[in-house]
N, C-alpha and C positions, 0 to 999 in steps of 0.2 A: 539116779536123778541128781543126787548131791554132787557126784563127780562131774556131771555135765554142767552143773551150775558153777562149779569151781573153775572149769575150763573156760566158760563164758566170761566169768569175772576176770580171769587172767587175761583173756583176749582183749576185754574192754580196757583194762589197766594198760596193757601194752599199746593199744591204739591211742588211748588218752595221753600216755607219756610221749608217744611219737608226735601226736598233734601239738602238744604243748611245746616240745622241743622245736618243732617246725615253726610254730608261731614265734617263739623266742628268737630263733635264728632270723626269721623274716623281719621282726621288729628291729633287731640289731643291724640288719642290712640296710633297712630304710633310714636308720639313724646315721649311717655312713654317708648318706647323700646330704652334704653340708652346703648351706648357702654361703658361708664364709669361704669355703674352699673354692666354690665356683666364682665367687667375686674376685678372689685372688687371681685365678686363672684368666678371667675375663679382663681384669684391669691390665694384664700383660698383653694378651693377644689383641685387644682392641686399642692399644696405645697408638698415638699418632705416629710414633717412630716406625711402625710397620707399614705406613703409607698405604693402607687399604688391603694389603696382602694379595695383590693382583697375581693372577696366574698367566705366564710364569714370571717370577721375580725373585730376587735375592731375599726379600722380606718374607715371601711365602715359604721359601726354602728354610729360613730360620724358624718360622712358625711351625713348619713340619717337624723340624728337629726337636723343638720344644715338646710337641705333642708326643713324638716317639719316645723321648726320654721319660716323660711322665708315665706313658703307658708301661714302659719297662719297669719303672720304679714301683708302680702299682702292682705289677706281677703278671701283666699280660705277656704273651709269648709272641715272637715273630712267626709269621705264616709263610713268608716268601722264601724262595731258594736262597741258600747261603746264610740263613738266619737274619734276613733283612726285614726291617719294618717299612721299607720304602718300595713302592711299585712305581717305577718311572714310566710316565705316560709320554710317548714321543709326540711332539707337535712341531708343525711349521709355524713360525711367527712371521706374519706378513705385515710389514710396517710401511708407511708412506716414506718414500725416499727423498731426503732433502736435496740430494745432488741432482736427481732426475726430474723432480716435480717443479712446476713453474706457474707463475701468474704474471702475464704481460699485459699492460694497458697501452694501447696505441691510439694517439690522438693527432690532430693536425700539427701540434707543437712538438711531437716526438714520441718516444717510447719510455715507459717506466716499468721497471722490473721489481717484483716483490717475491720474497722467498719464504718457503716453508721451513720451520713452523713459526718464525717470527711474525710474519704478516698474515698468513692464512693457514687453514687446516681443513680436514675433511674427515667424515666418519667412514668406518670400514664396513658399513652395513651390507653393501652389495657384494663386497669381496672381489671387486674387479677394478682393473686399471681403466683409465679413460683420458682422453684428450679431446678438446673441442675449441673452436673459435667462433666468435660471433659478435654482433652488436649488443647494446645494453638498453634495457627498459626498466625504469623504476616502477614497481607495481603498486606502490602506495599501500592502501589498507586491504587490497584484494585478497591477500593470503593470511590476514590476521584472524585470530580466534580459532575455533575448532572446525569451522566450515569455510572453505574458500568462497569468496563472493564473485562468482563468475561474471555477474552483471557489470562489475566495475571494469572488467577487461573487454567488454564488448567493443568492437571497433579498434582494439589495440593489436597491432601486428607484432607478435612474438616469434614468428617463424625465423628459425636460424639465429635466435638471440638468446642472451642470458637475462633472466628475470632477476632483478635486484630488490631485496626486501630488507626491512629492519626487524631484528629479533624482538619478540615481545618480552616484557619484564619477566624475570624469573618468578614462578608461582610461589605464593606464600606457603602453600602446602604441597604435598607430593602430587605430581601428575601421573596418574596410572599409566603404565606402559602401554596397555591396550588402547587408551585414549590418545596417547601421543602417536601411536602407530596409525590409528585411523586418520588423525589430522595430517600426518606426513604423507600418507598414501593419497589422501584427498588432494593435497597440494600438487603432488607429483602427477596425479592423473590429469588434473586440469592443465598443468603446464605442458604435459606431453600432447594433450589434445590441441593445444594452441600452437604446437610446433616448436616450443622453446628447446634449446640445446642444454640448458642447465639453470641452476639456481645459485645465486650468490647472496648470502645472508650476512648483514653487518651486525655483529654481536651487540647485545644490549648494554646499557650504561653500567649496570651492576658488574657484569663480567669484565668490561673494559677497565673499570676502576680497580677491580681486584687483581688484575694482571700486573699493574704497576711496573711495566718494563719487562715482564717475563714473557716467555714464548707461549703461544696458544698450545693447549694440550691436544694430543692426538692419541687415540686408543688403538693399539695394534690388534690385528685379528689373528686367530689361531685356526689351523687345520690339522686334523688328526693324520698321522702318517700311515696308520694301518688301512687296508683297502676296503673296509666294509662301508658301503655308501650309507646304509641306514644309520650307522653310528655317527657319521659326520653330519647327516642331515635327516633327523628323525621325523620327517614329514611323509605322509603316505605316497607311494609311487603312483599317484593318479594323474590323469591329464591336467586337472586343475593345478596340482602342485608343481607340475613341470612348466606351466606357462610362466613367462617372464613377468615378475611383479612390476607395477608401474612406478619404479624408483626413477629418480631424475638425477643426473650428475650434479653434485652440489659441493660448495665449499663455504666456509665462514671466514670473514675478514675482520681485522681490527678497525678502529674508527679512522685512523690516518689513511689507510687504504680505502676505506669506504668513502671518505671525502673525495679522494682522487677519482674513484670510479664515477661518482655522481657529479663531480665538478662543483662542489659546494664548499662553503667555509665551515669552520668549526661551529660558529653560531647558528648557521643554517641547518647543520645536522642536528644540533641540540634541539632546535625548534621542531624538526620532524619527529624526533623521539618524544618530545613533550606532547605533541599532538597524538601520537600513538598511545602514550600512557594515559591520556585523558579520553581515549577511545573516540577521537574525532575521525571522521572519514577523510582520507587523503587520497586524492585521485592519482591514477598512474601518469607517468610522463616518459615519453620517448627521449632518448639521449643520443641524438644524431652525431656522427663523427667520432664516436667512441667505440672501440673494439677491444675485446679481451681474447687472449690466447692462454688457455689453461690446460695444464696436464697434471694428473694425479697418478704417479707411477710408483711401483713398489720395490722394496728390498725384501728378500726372503732368507731366513736362517733357520736351521734345524736345531732344536733343543728338546728338553723334557721338563716335566713338572710332576711332582710326586703325589700319588695317593699314599696315605699312611695307613697301614694294615696291621692289625694285631689280632690275636685269638686267645680266648680263655677256654682251655679244654674242658669238655663236659665231665661230670663225675661218674657217668655210666659207661662201662667199657664197651657195650654194644651200641649205645646211641651217640657216643661222642663223635662219630663220623657223620652225624647230621648236624645242621647248623641253624642258628638264628642270626641274622645279619643286622647290626645296628649301625646306622650311618648318619653323617652330616657332611656339609662342605665347610672347608676352613678358609677358602679364598673369598675375596670381595672385589672391589672395583679400584682401578688405578686413580692417582690424583688427576685432577682436571683444572686447568687454569689457576694453578697454585693452591687449590683446595684439596684437602685430604678427607677421605670417606672411611671412617674407622670400622664400620660394619660390626658394631657390638651386637645388636640384635640379629643382624643378617651378615654372617651367621656365627659370630663368636659364641653366641648363646648355645647353639646346638653342639658346637665342638667341645666346649667345656662341660656341658651336661653329660656327654659321653664319658669323660674321665670320671665324673661322679658315679655314673652307672657301673663303671668298671670296678670302682672301690666297693660298691654294694655287692656286686657279684663275687668279689673275692671273699666276702663274709659268707655268702650262701650262693653256690653255683648250681645251675640246673643240670639235668642229665645230659642234654645236648650241649655241644660247644657253641660258643658265642663269638662271631666274627665282628670286629670293630673296623669300620672303614671311614676314614676322614677323606672325603672325595675332593680332588682338586678341580679347578676350572668349571665349577658349576655355573658361574656367571657367564661362561663362554659357550653355553649350550650343553650343560650336563656331561661334559667331556670325560671327567674322571669316572663318573658312574657308568657310562657306557663302556669305557675301557675295562673297568673291573669286571662287569658281567661277561664281557667277551674274552677276557683273559683271566678268568677266575682261578685262583690257586686250588679250589676244591670243586668237585662236580656241582654244577648249578642245580642239578636234579635233587641235590641233598640240602638245599637251602629252603627251610620251611617258610620264612617270611623276612621281609625287610622293614625295619622300623626306622623312619627318617625324621630327624629333628632339624628343623630349619625355621628359625625365628620363633622363639617361645617365651619372650620376656615382656610383651607389651599388650596394650588394649585391655579387654575385659579381664579383671584379675581372677575371675571365677570361671572362665570359659576358654576352650581351645577348639580350633577347627580340625576336622579330620578329613583328609583328602585321599581317596583310593582304597580305604578299608573295606568297602563293599563292592569291589570290582571283580575279584577273583574267588574269594573264599568267605562264606558266611562265618566261618569259625574265627577268622581274624577280627572282624567287627564285634562278634560276640565276646571274644576274649577282652577286647578293650572296654566294652561296656560293662562286663562283669567285674573286672579288676577296678574300674573307676567307681562303680556303685558300691563295692564292698569297702574300699580303702580311701579314695581320694575325693570324690564328690564334685568334680568339675562339670560344668555344662558342655556337653559334646555337640558341636555345631557342624552340620553337613552342608552349609550354604554353598561352598565352593567345589563340592565333589563332582558335580556334573561337568563333563568335558565341554559341553556347549555353553557354559557360563561365560559371560562377556570377557572376564579377566583371564580365562584359560589357565587358571592355577594348576589344574590337573597335570598340565604338560611342563610345569615350570620348576620342578625340583627333582631331587635325585631318586625319589621312589619310582619315577616313571620308567627309567630303563629296566629296573627290576620287574615291574609289571609287564613291560613288553616281552620280557623273557619268561613270563608265566609264573613269576614268583609273587605271591601276594605281598602287597606293600601299602604303606600308609605314611602320610605326611602329617606330622603334628605341627600346627601352624597357628601363630597368634593373629595373623592378618597384618596388612600394611598399615603404616602410620604416616604422618606428615614428614617424618624423618627417613622414610624409606629411600635408600640409595642417595642419601644426602650427608653432608658433613656433620649433621646434628645427631646421627645414629651413634650415640656415645654410651659408654658403660654406665655413666651416672643415671641414665634413664631406665636402667633395667629394673624390672619388678622381680626381686629375688624370691619373694614368697611364691608368686605364680610359677616362676622357673623351677623352684623346688618341687612343687606339686606335679608339674608336667614331667619332670625327670623321674620322680618316684613312680608315676603311672607307667612310663616306658619301661622302667626296671621291672615292675610287676607283670607287665605284659610279656616281656622277654622270659621271665621265670615261668609264667603260665604256659607259653608256647613251648619253651625249652623242656618242660616236664610232661608235655602232652603225650597221649598214647601213640601218636603218629605225626607225620608231617601234616600241616594244614591241608584240608581237602580242597581241591579245585572244583567247587560245586555250584558256580554261578553261571558261567558262560559255556555253552556246549562246544565252542571251538577251542577252548583252552582246557585240556584234560591232562597235560603233562608239562613240567617245567622244561625249558630249553630254547635254543636260538630259533627254532622253527616258528615260535609265536611272533617273531618280529614281522611276519607277513599277515598277521591277523588284522584286518582292516579296522574293526571297531575300536582297537586300541589307539588309533591315530586320528580319529575324527576328521573326516575329509574337509569339514568346514573350518578346521583350526588353522591359524597361521603357524609359521615355523616356531617351535617352542623356543622361548628365550626369556629367562626370568628378569 
């Protein structure tokens, strides 16, 4: 009996000592996540000199090099062939051609030619070239606000003509992308029903003043070079998704060109804008004897943009060939009309938080290996994340989970949104809730996790391609603000206390999953029982009612 008691006591002491050592190591690791370190990195990556880190761009390449050097300095290892930290994602960059595109105004007095991008520009949303000619109709207030006022256009003949409208004042707060999409589709649907061949928008006074002699901005489009259609267009292959969306051929023009199109003076155009800003109703007006010939044609070049990939090998010889993937995107949006969008919260915050997590994991590493992926071109349709899962340097069947940090510094200082944690594995959501309850104490909000939510956030960040591959994934997300995708998303507005707490939570979850008895179980949806590309065809992951994912 005495011998048995001694053995029990010895076992208790060993277990107590191990637990104490583990707790001390964990405490030291958490201390390695430093707000001052993250501030230093974010001040650099969110600097205006990076011009928004658009993909592809020289500025994003420099940011990628900085991240790779920091990852190497911390001690992370390269995972790609040849000892590289860079996974080059091949893309086609499709830009509007200045040489081939045109805007011609023909009147009784002759012809005027205007040139891209000095005088006009066009978005790349439809991804297709177009050319059209037709007369002009000023539509007044008919297309203002969120809903087109079809009644104002009753009796107006738009068949074979361009509708000309004034752009509304820039919103004081952010216009949710979903709301903008609904507005634009409503306008396009009405104009197509009326037989219009296109839409010409005269930019608002704020944008005109900001340009001060500069060119109008234009945003190049990207197409993936590898042949997987699902990767290039992650909408379900349903009849509804294949139907042509009601887009309308459209351009934006400067005020000088707008006056020429309408045949008005500077004072008269200013009066029209004033009426619009005061929300007065302005009736439509036909513009007889005025015809436009417009072409928006493309130049295409092949290039690449890098994912930055690194790995921390696990400490267990048997389990180090299984993985936890931690990800964020380090790209943002290009300059527009002379304005730079720093993208501090979106998503400099996630990119630098990953460096802090790497430092913590160097103090205490899990049994499984941890892959760090800084995804490129998230703002172009999750391009880098799709490319990584489809060209993964390790077997995707061995990736237990993806933890995605995208916008973690704003809004409720004591709360964070979780998106996707409850879609494939109860164990992922349970791990997050457990680690949070024990150590962090944030309010976990599931408001946006439903794919049917109006804002479609489920589809709009880099956890989504992993989930489509049957890999449990979660997006840690602070929500949008009035600075979302605007020039005011700057480092000075970052809440580093919140950022530190979210970063520590992700570290703890990575440790918990990395030390678990097995890969996270796929125990929620009967159609997803194994990780792999075959899950790309699972219809519920793509929500047939959802528009094309685009953050």
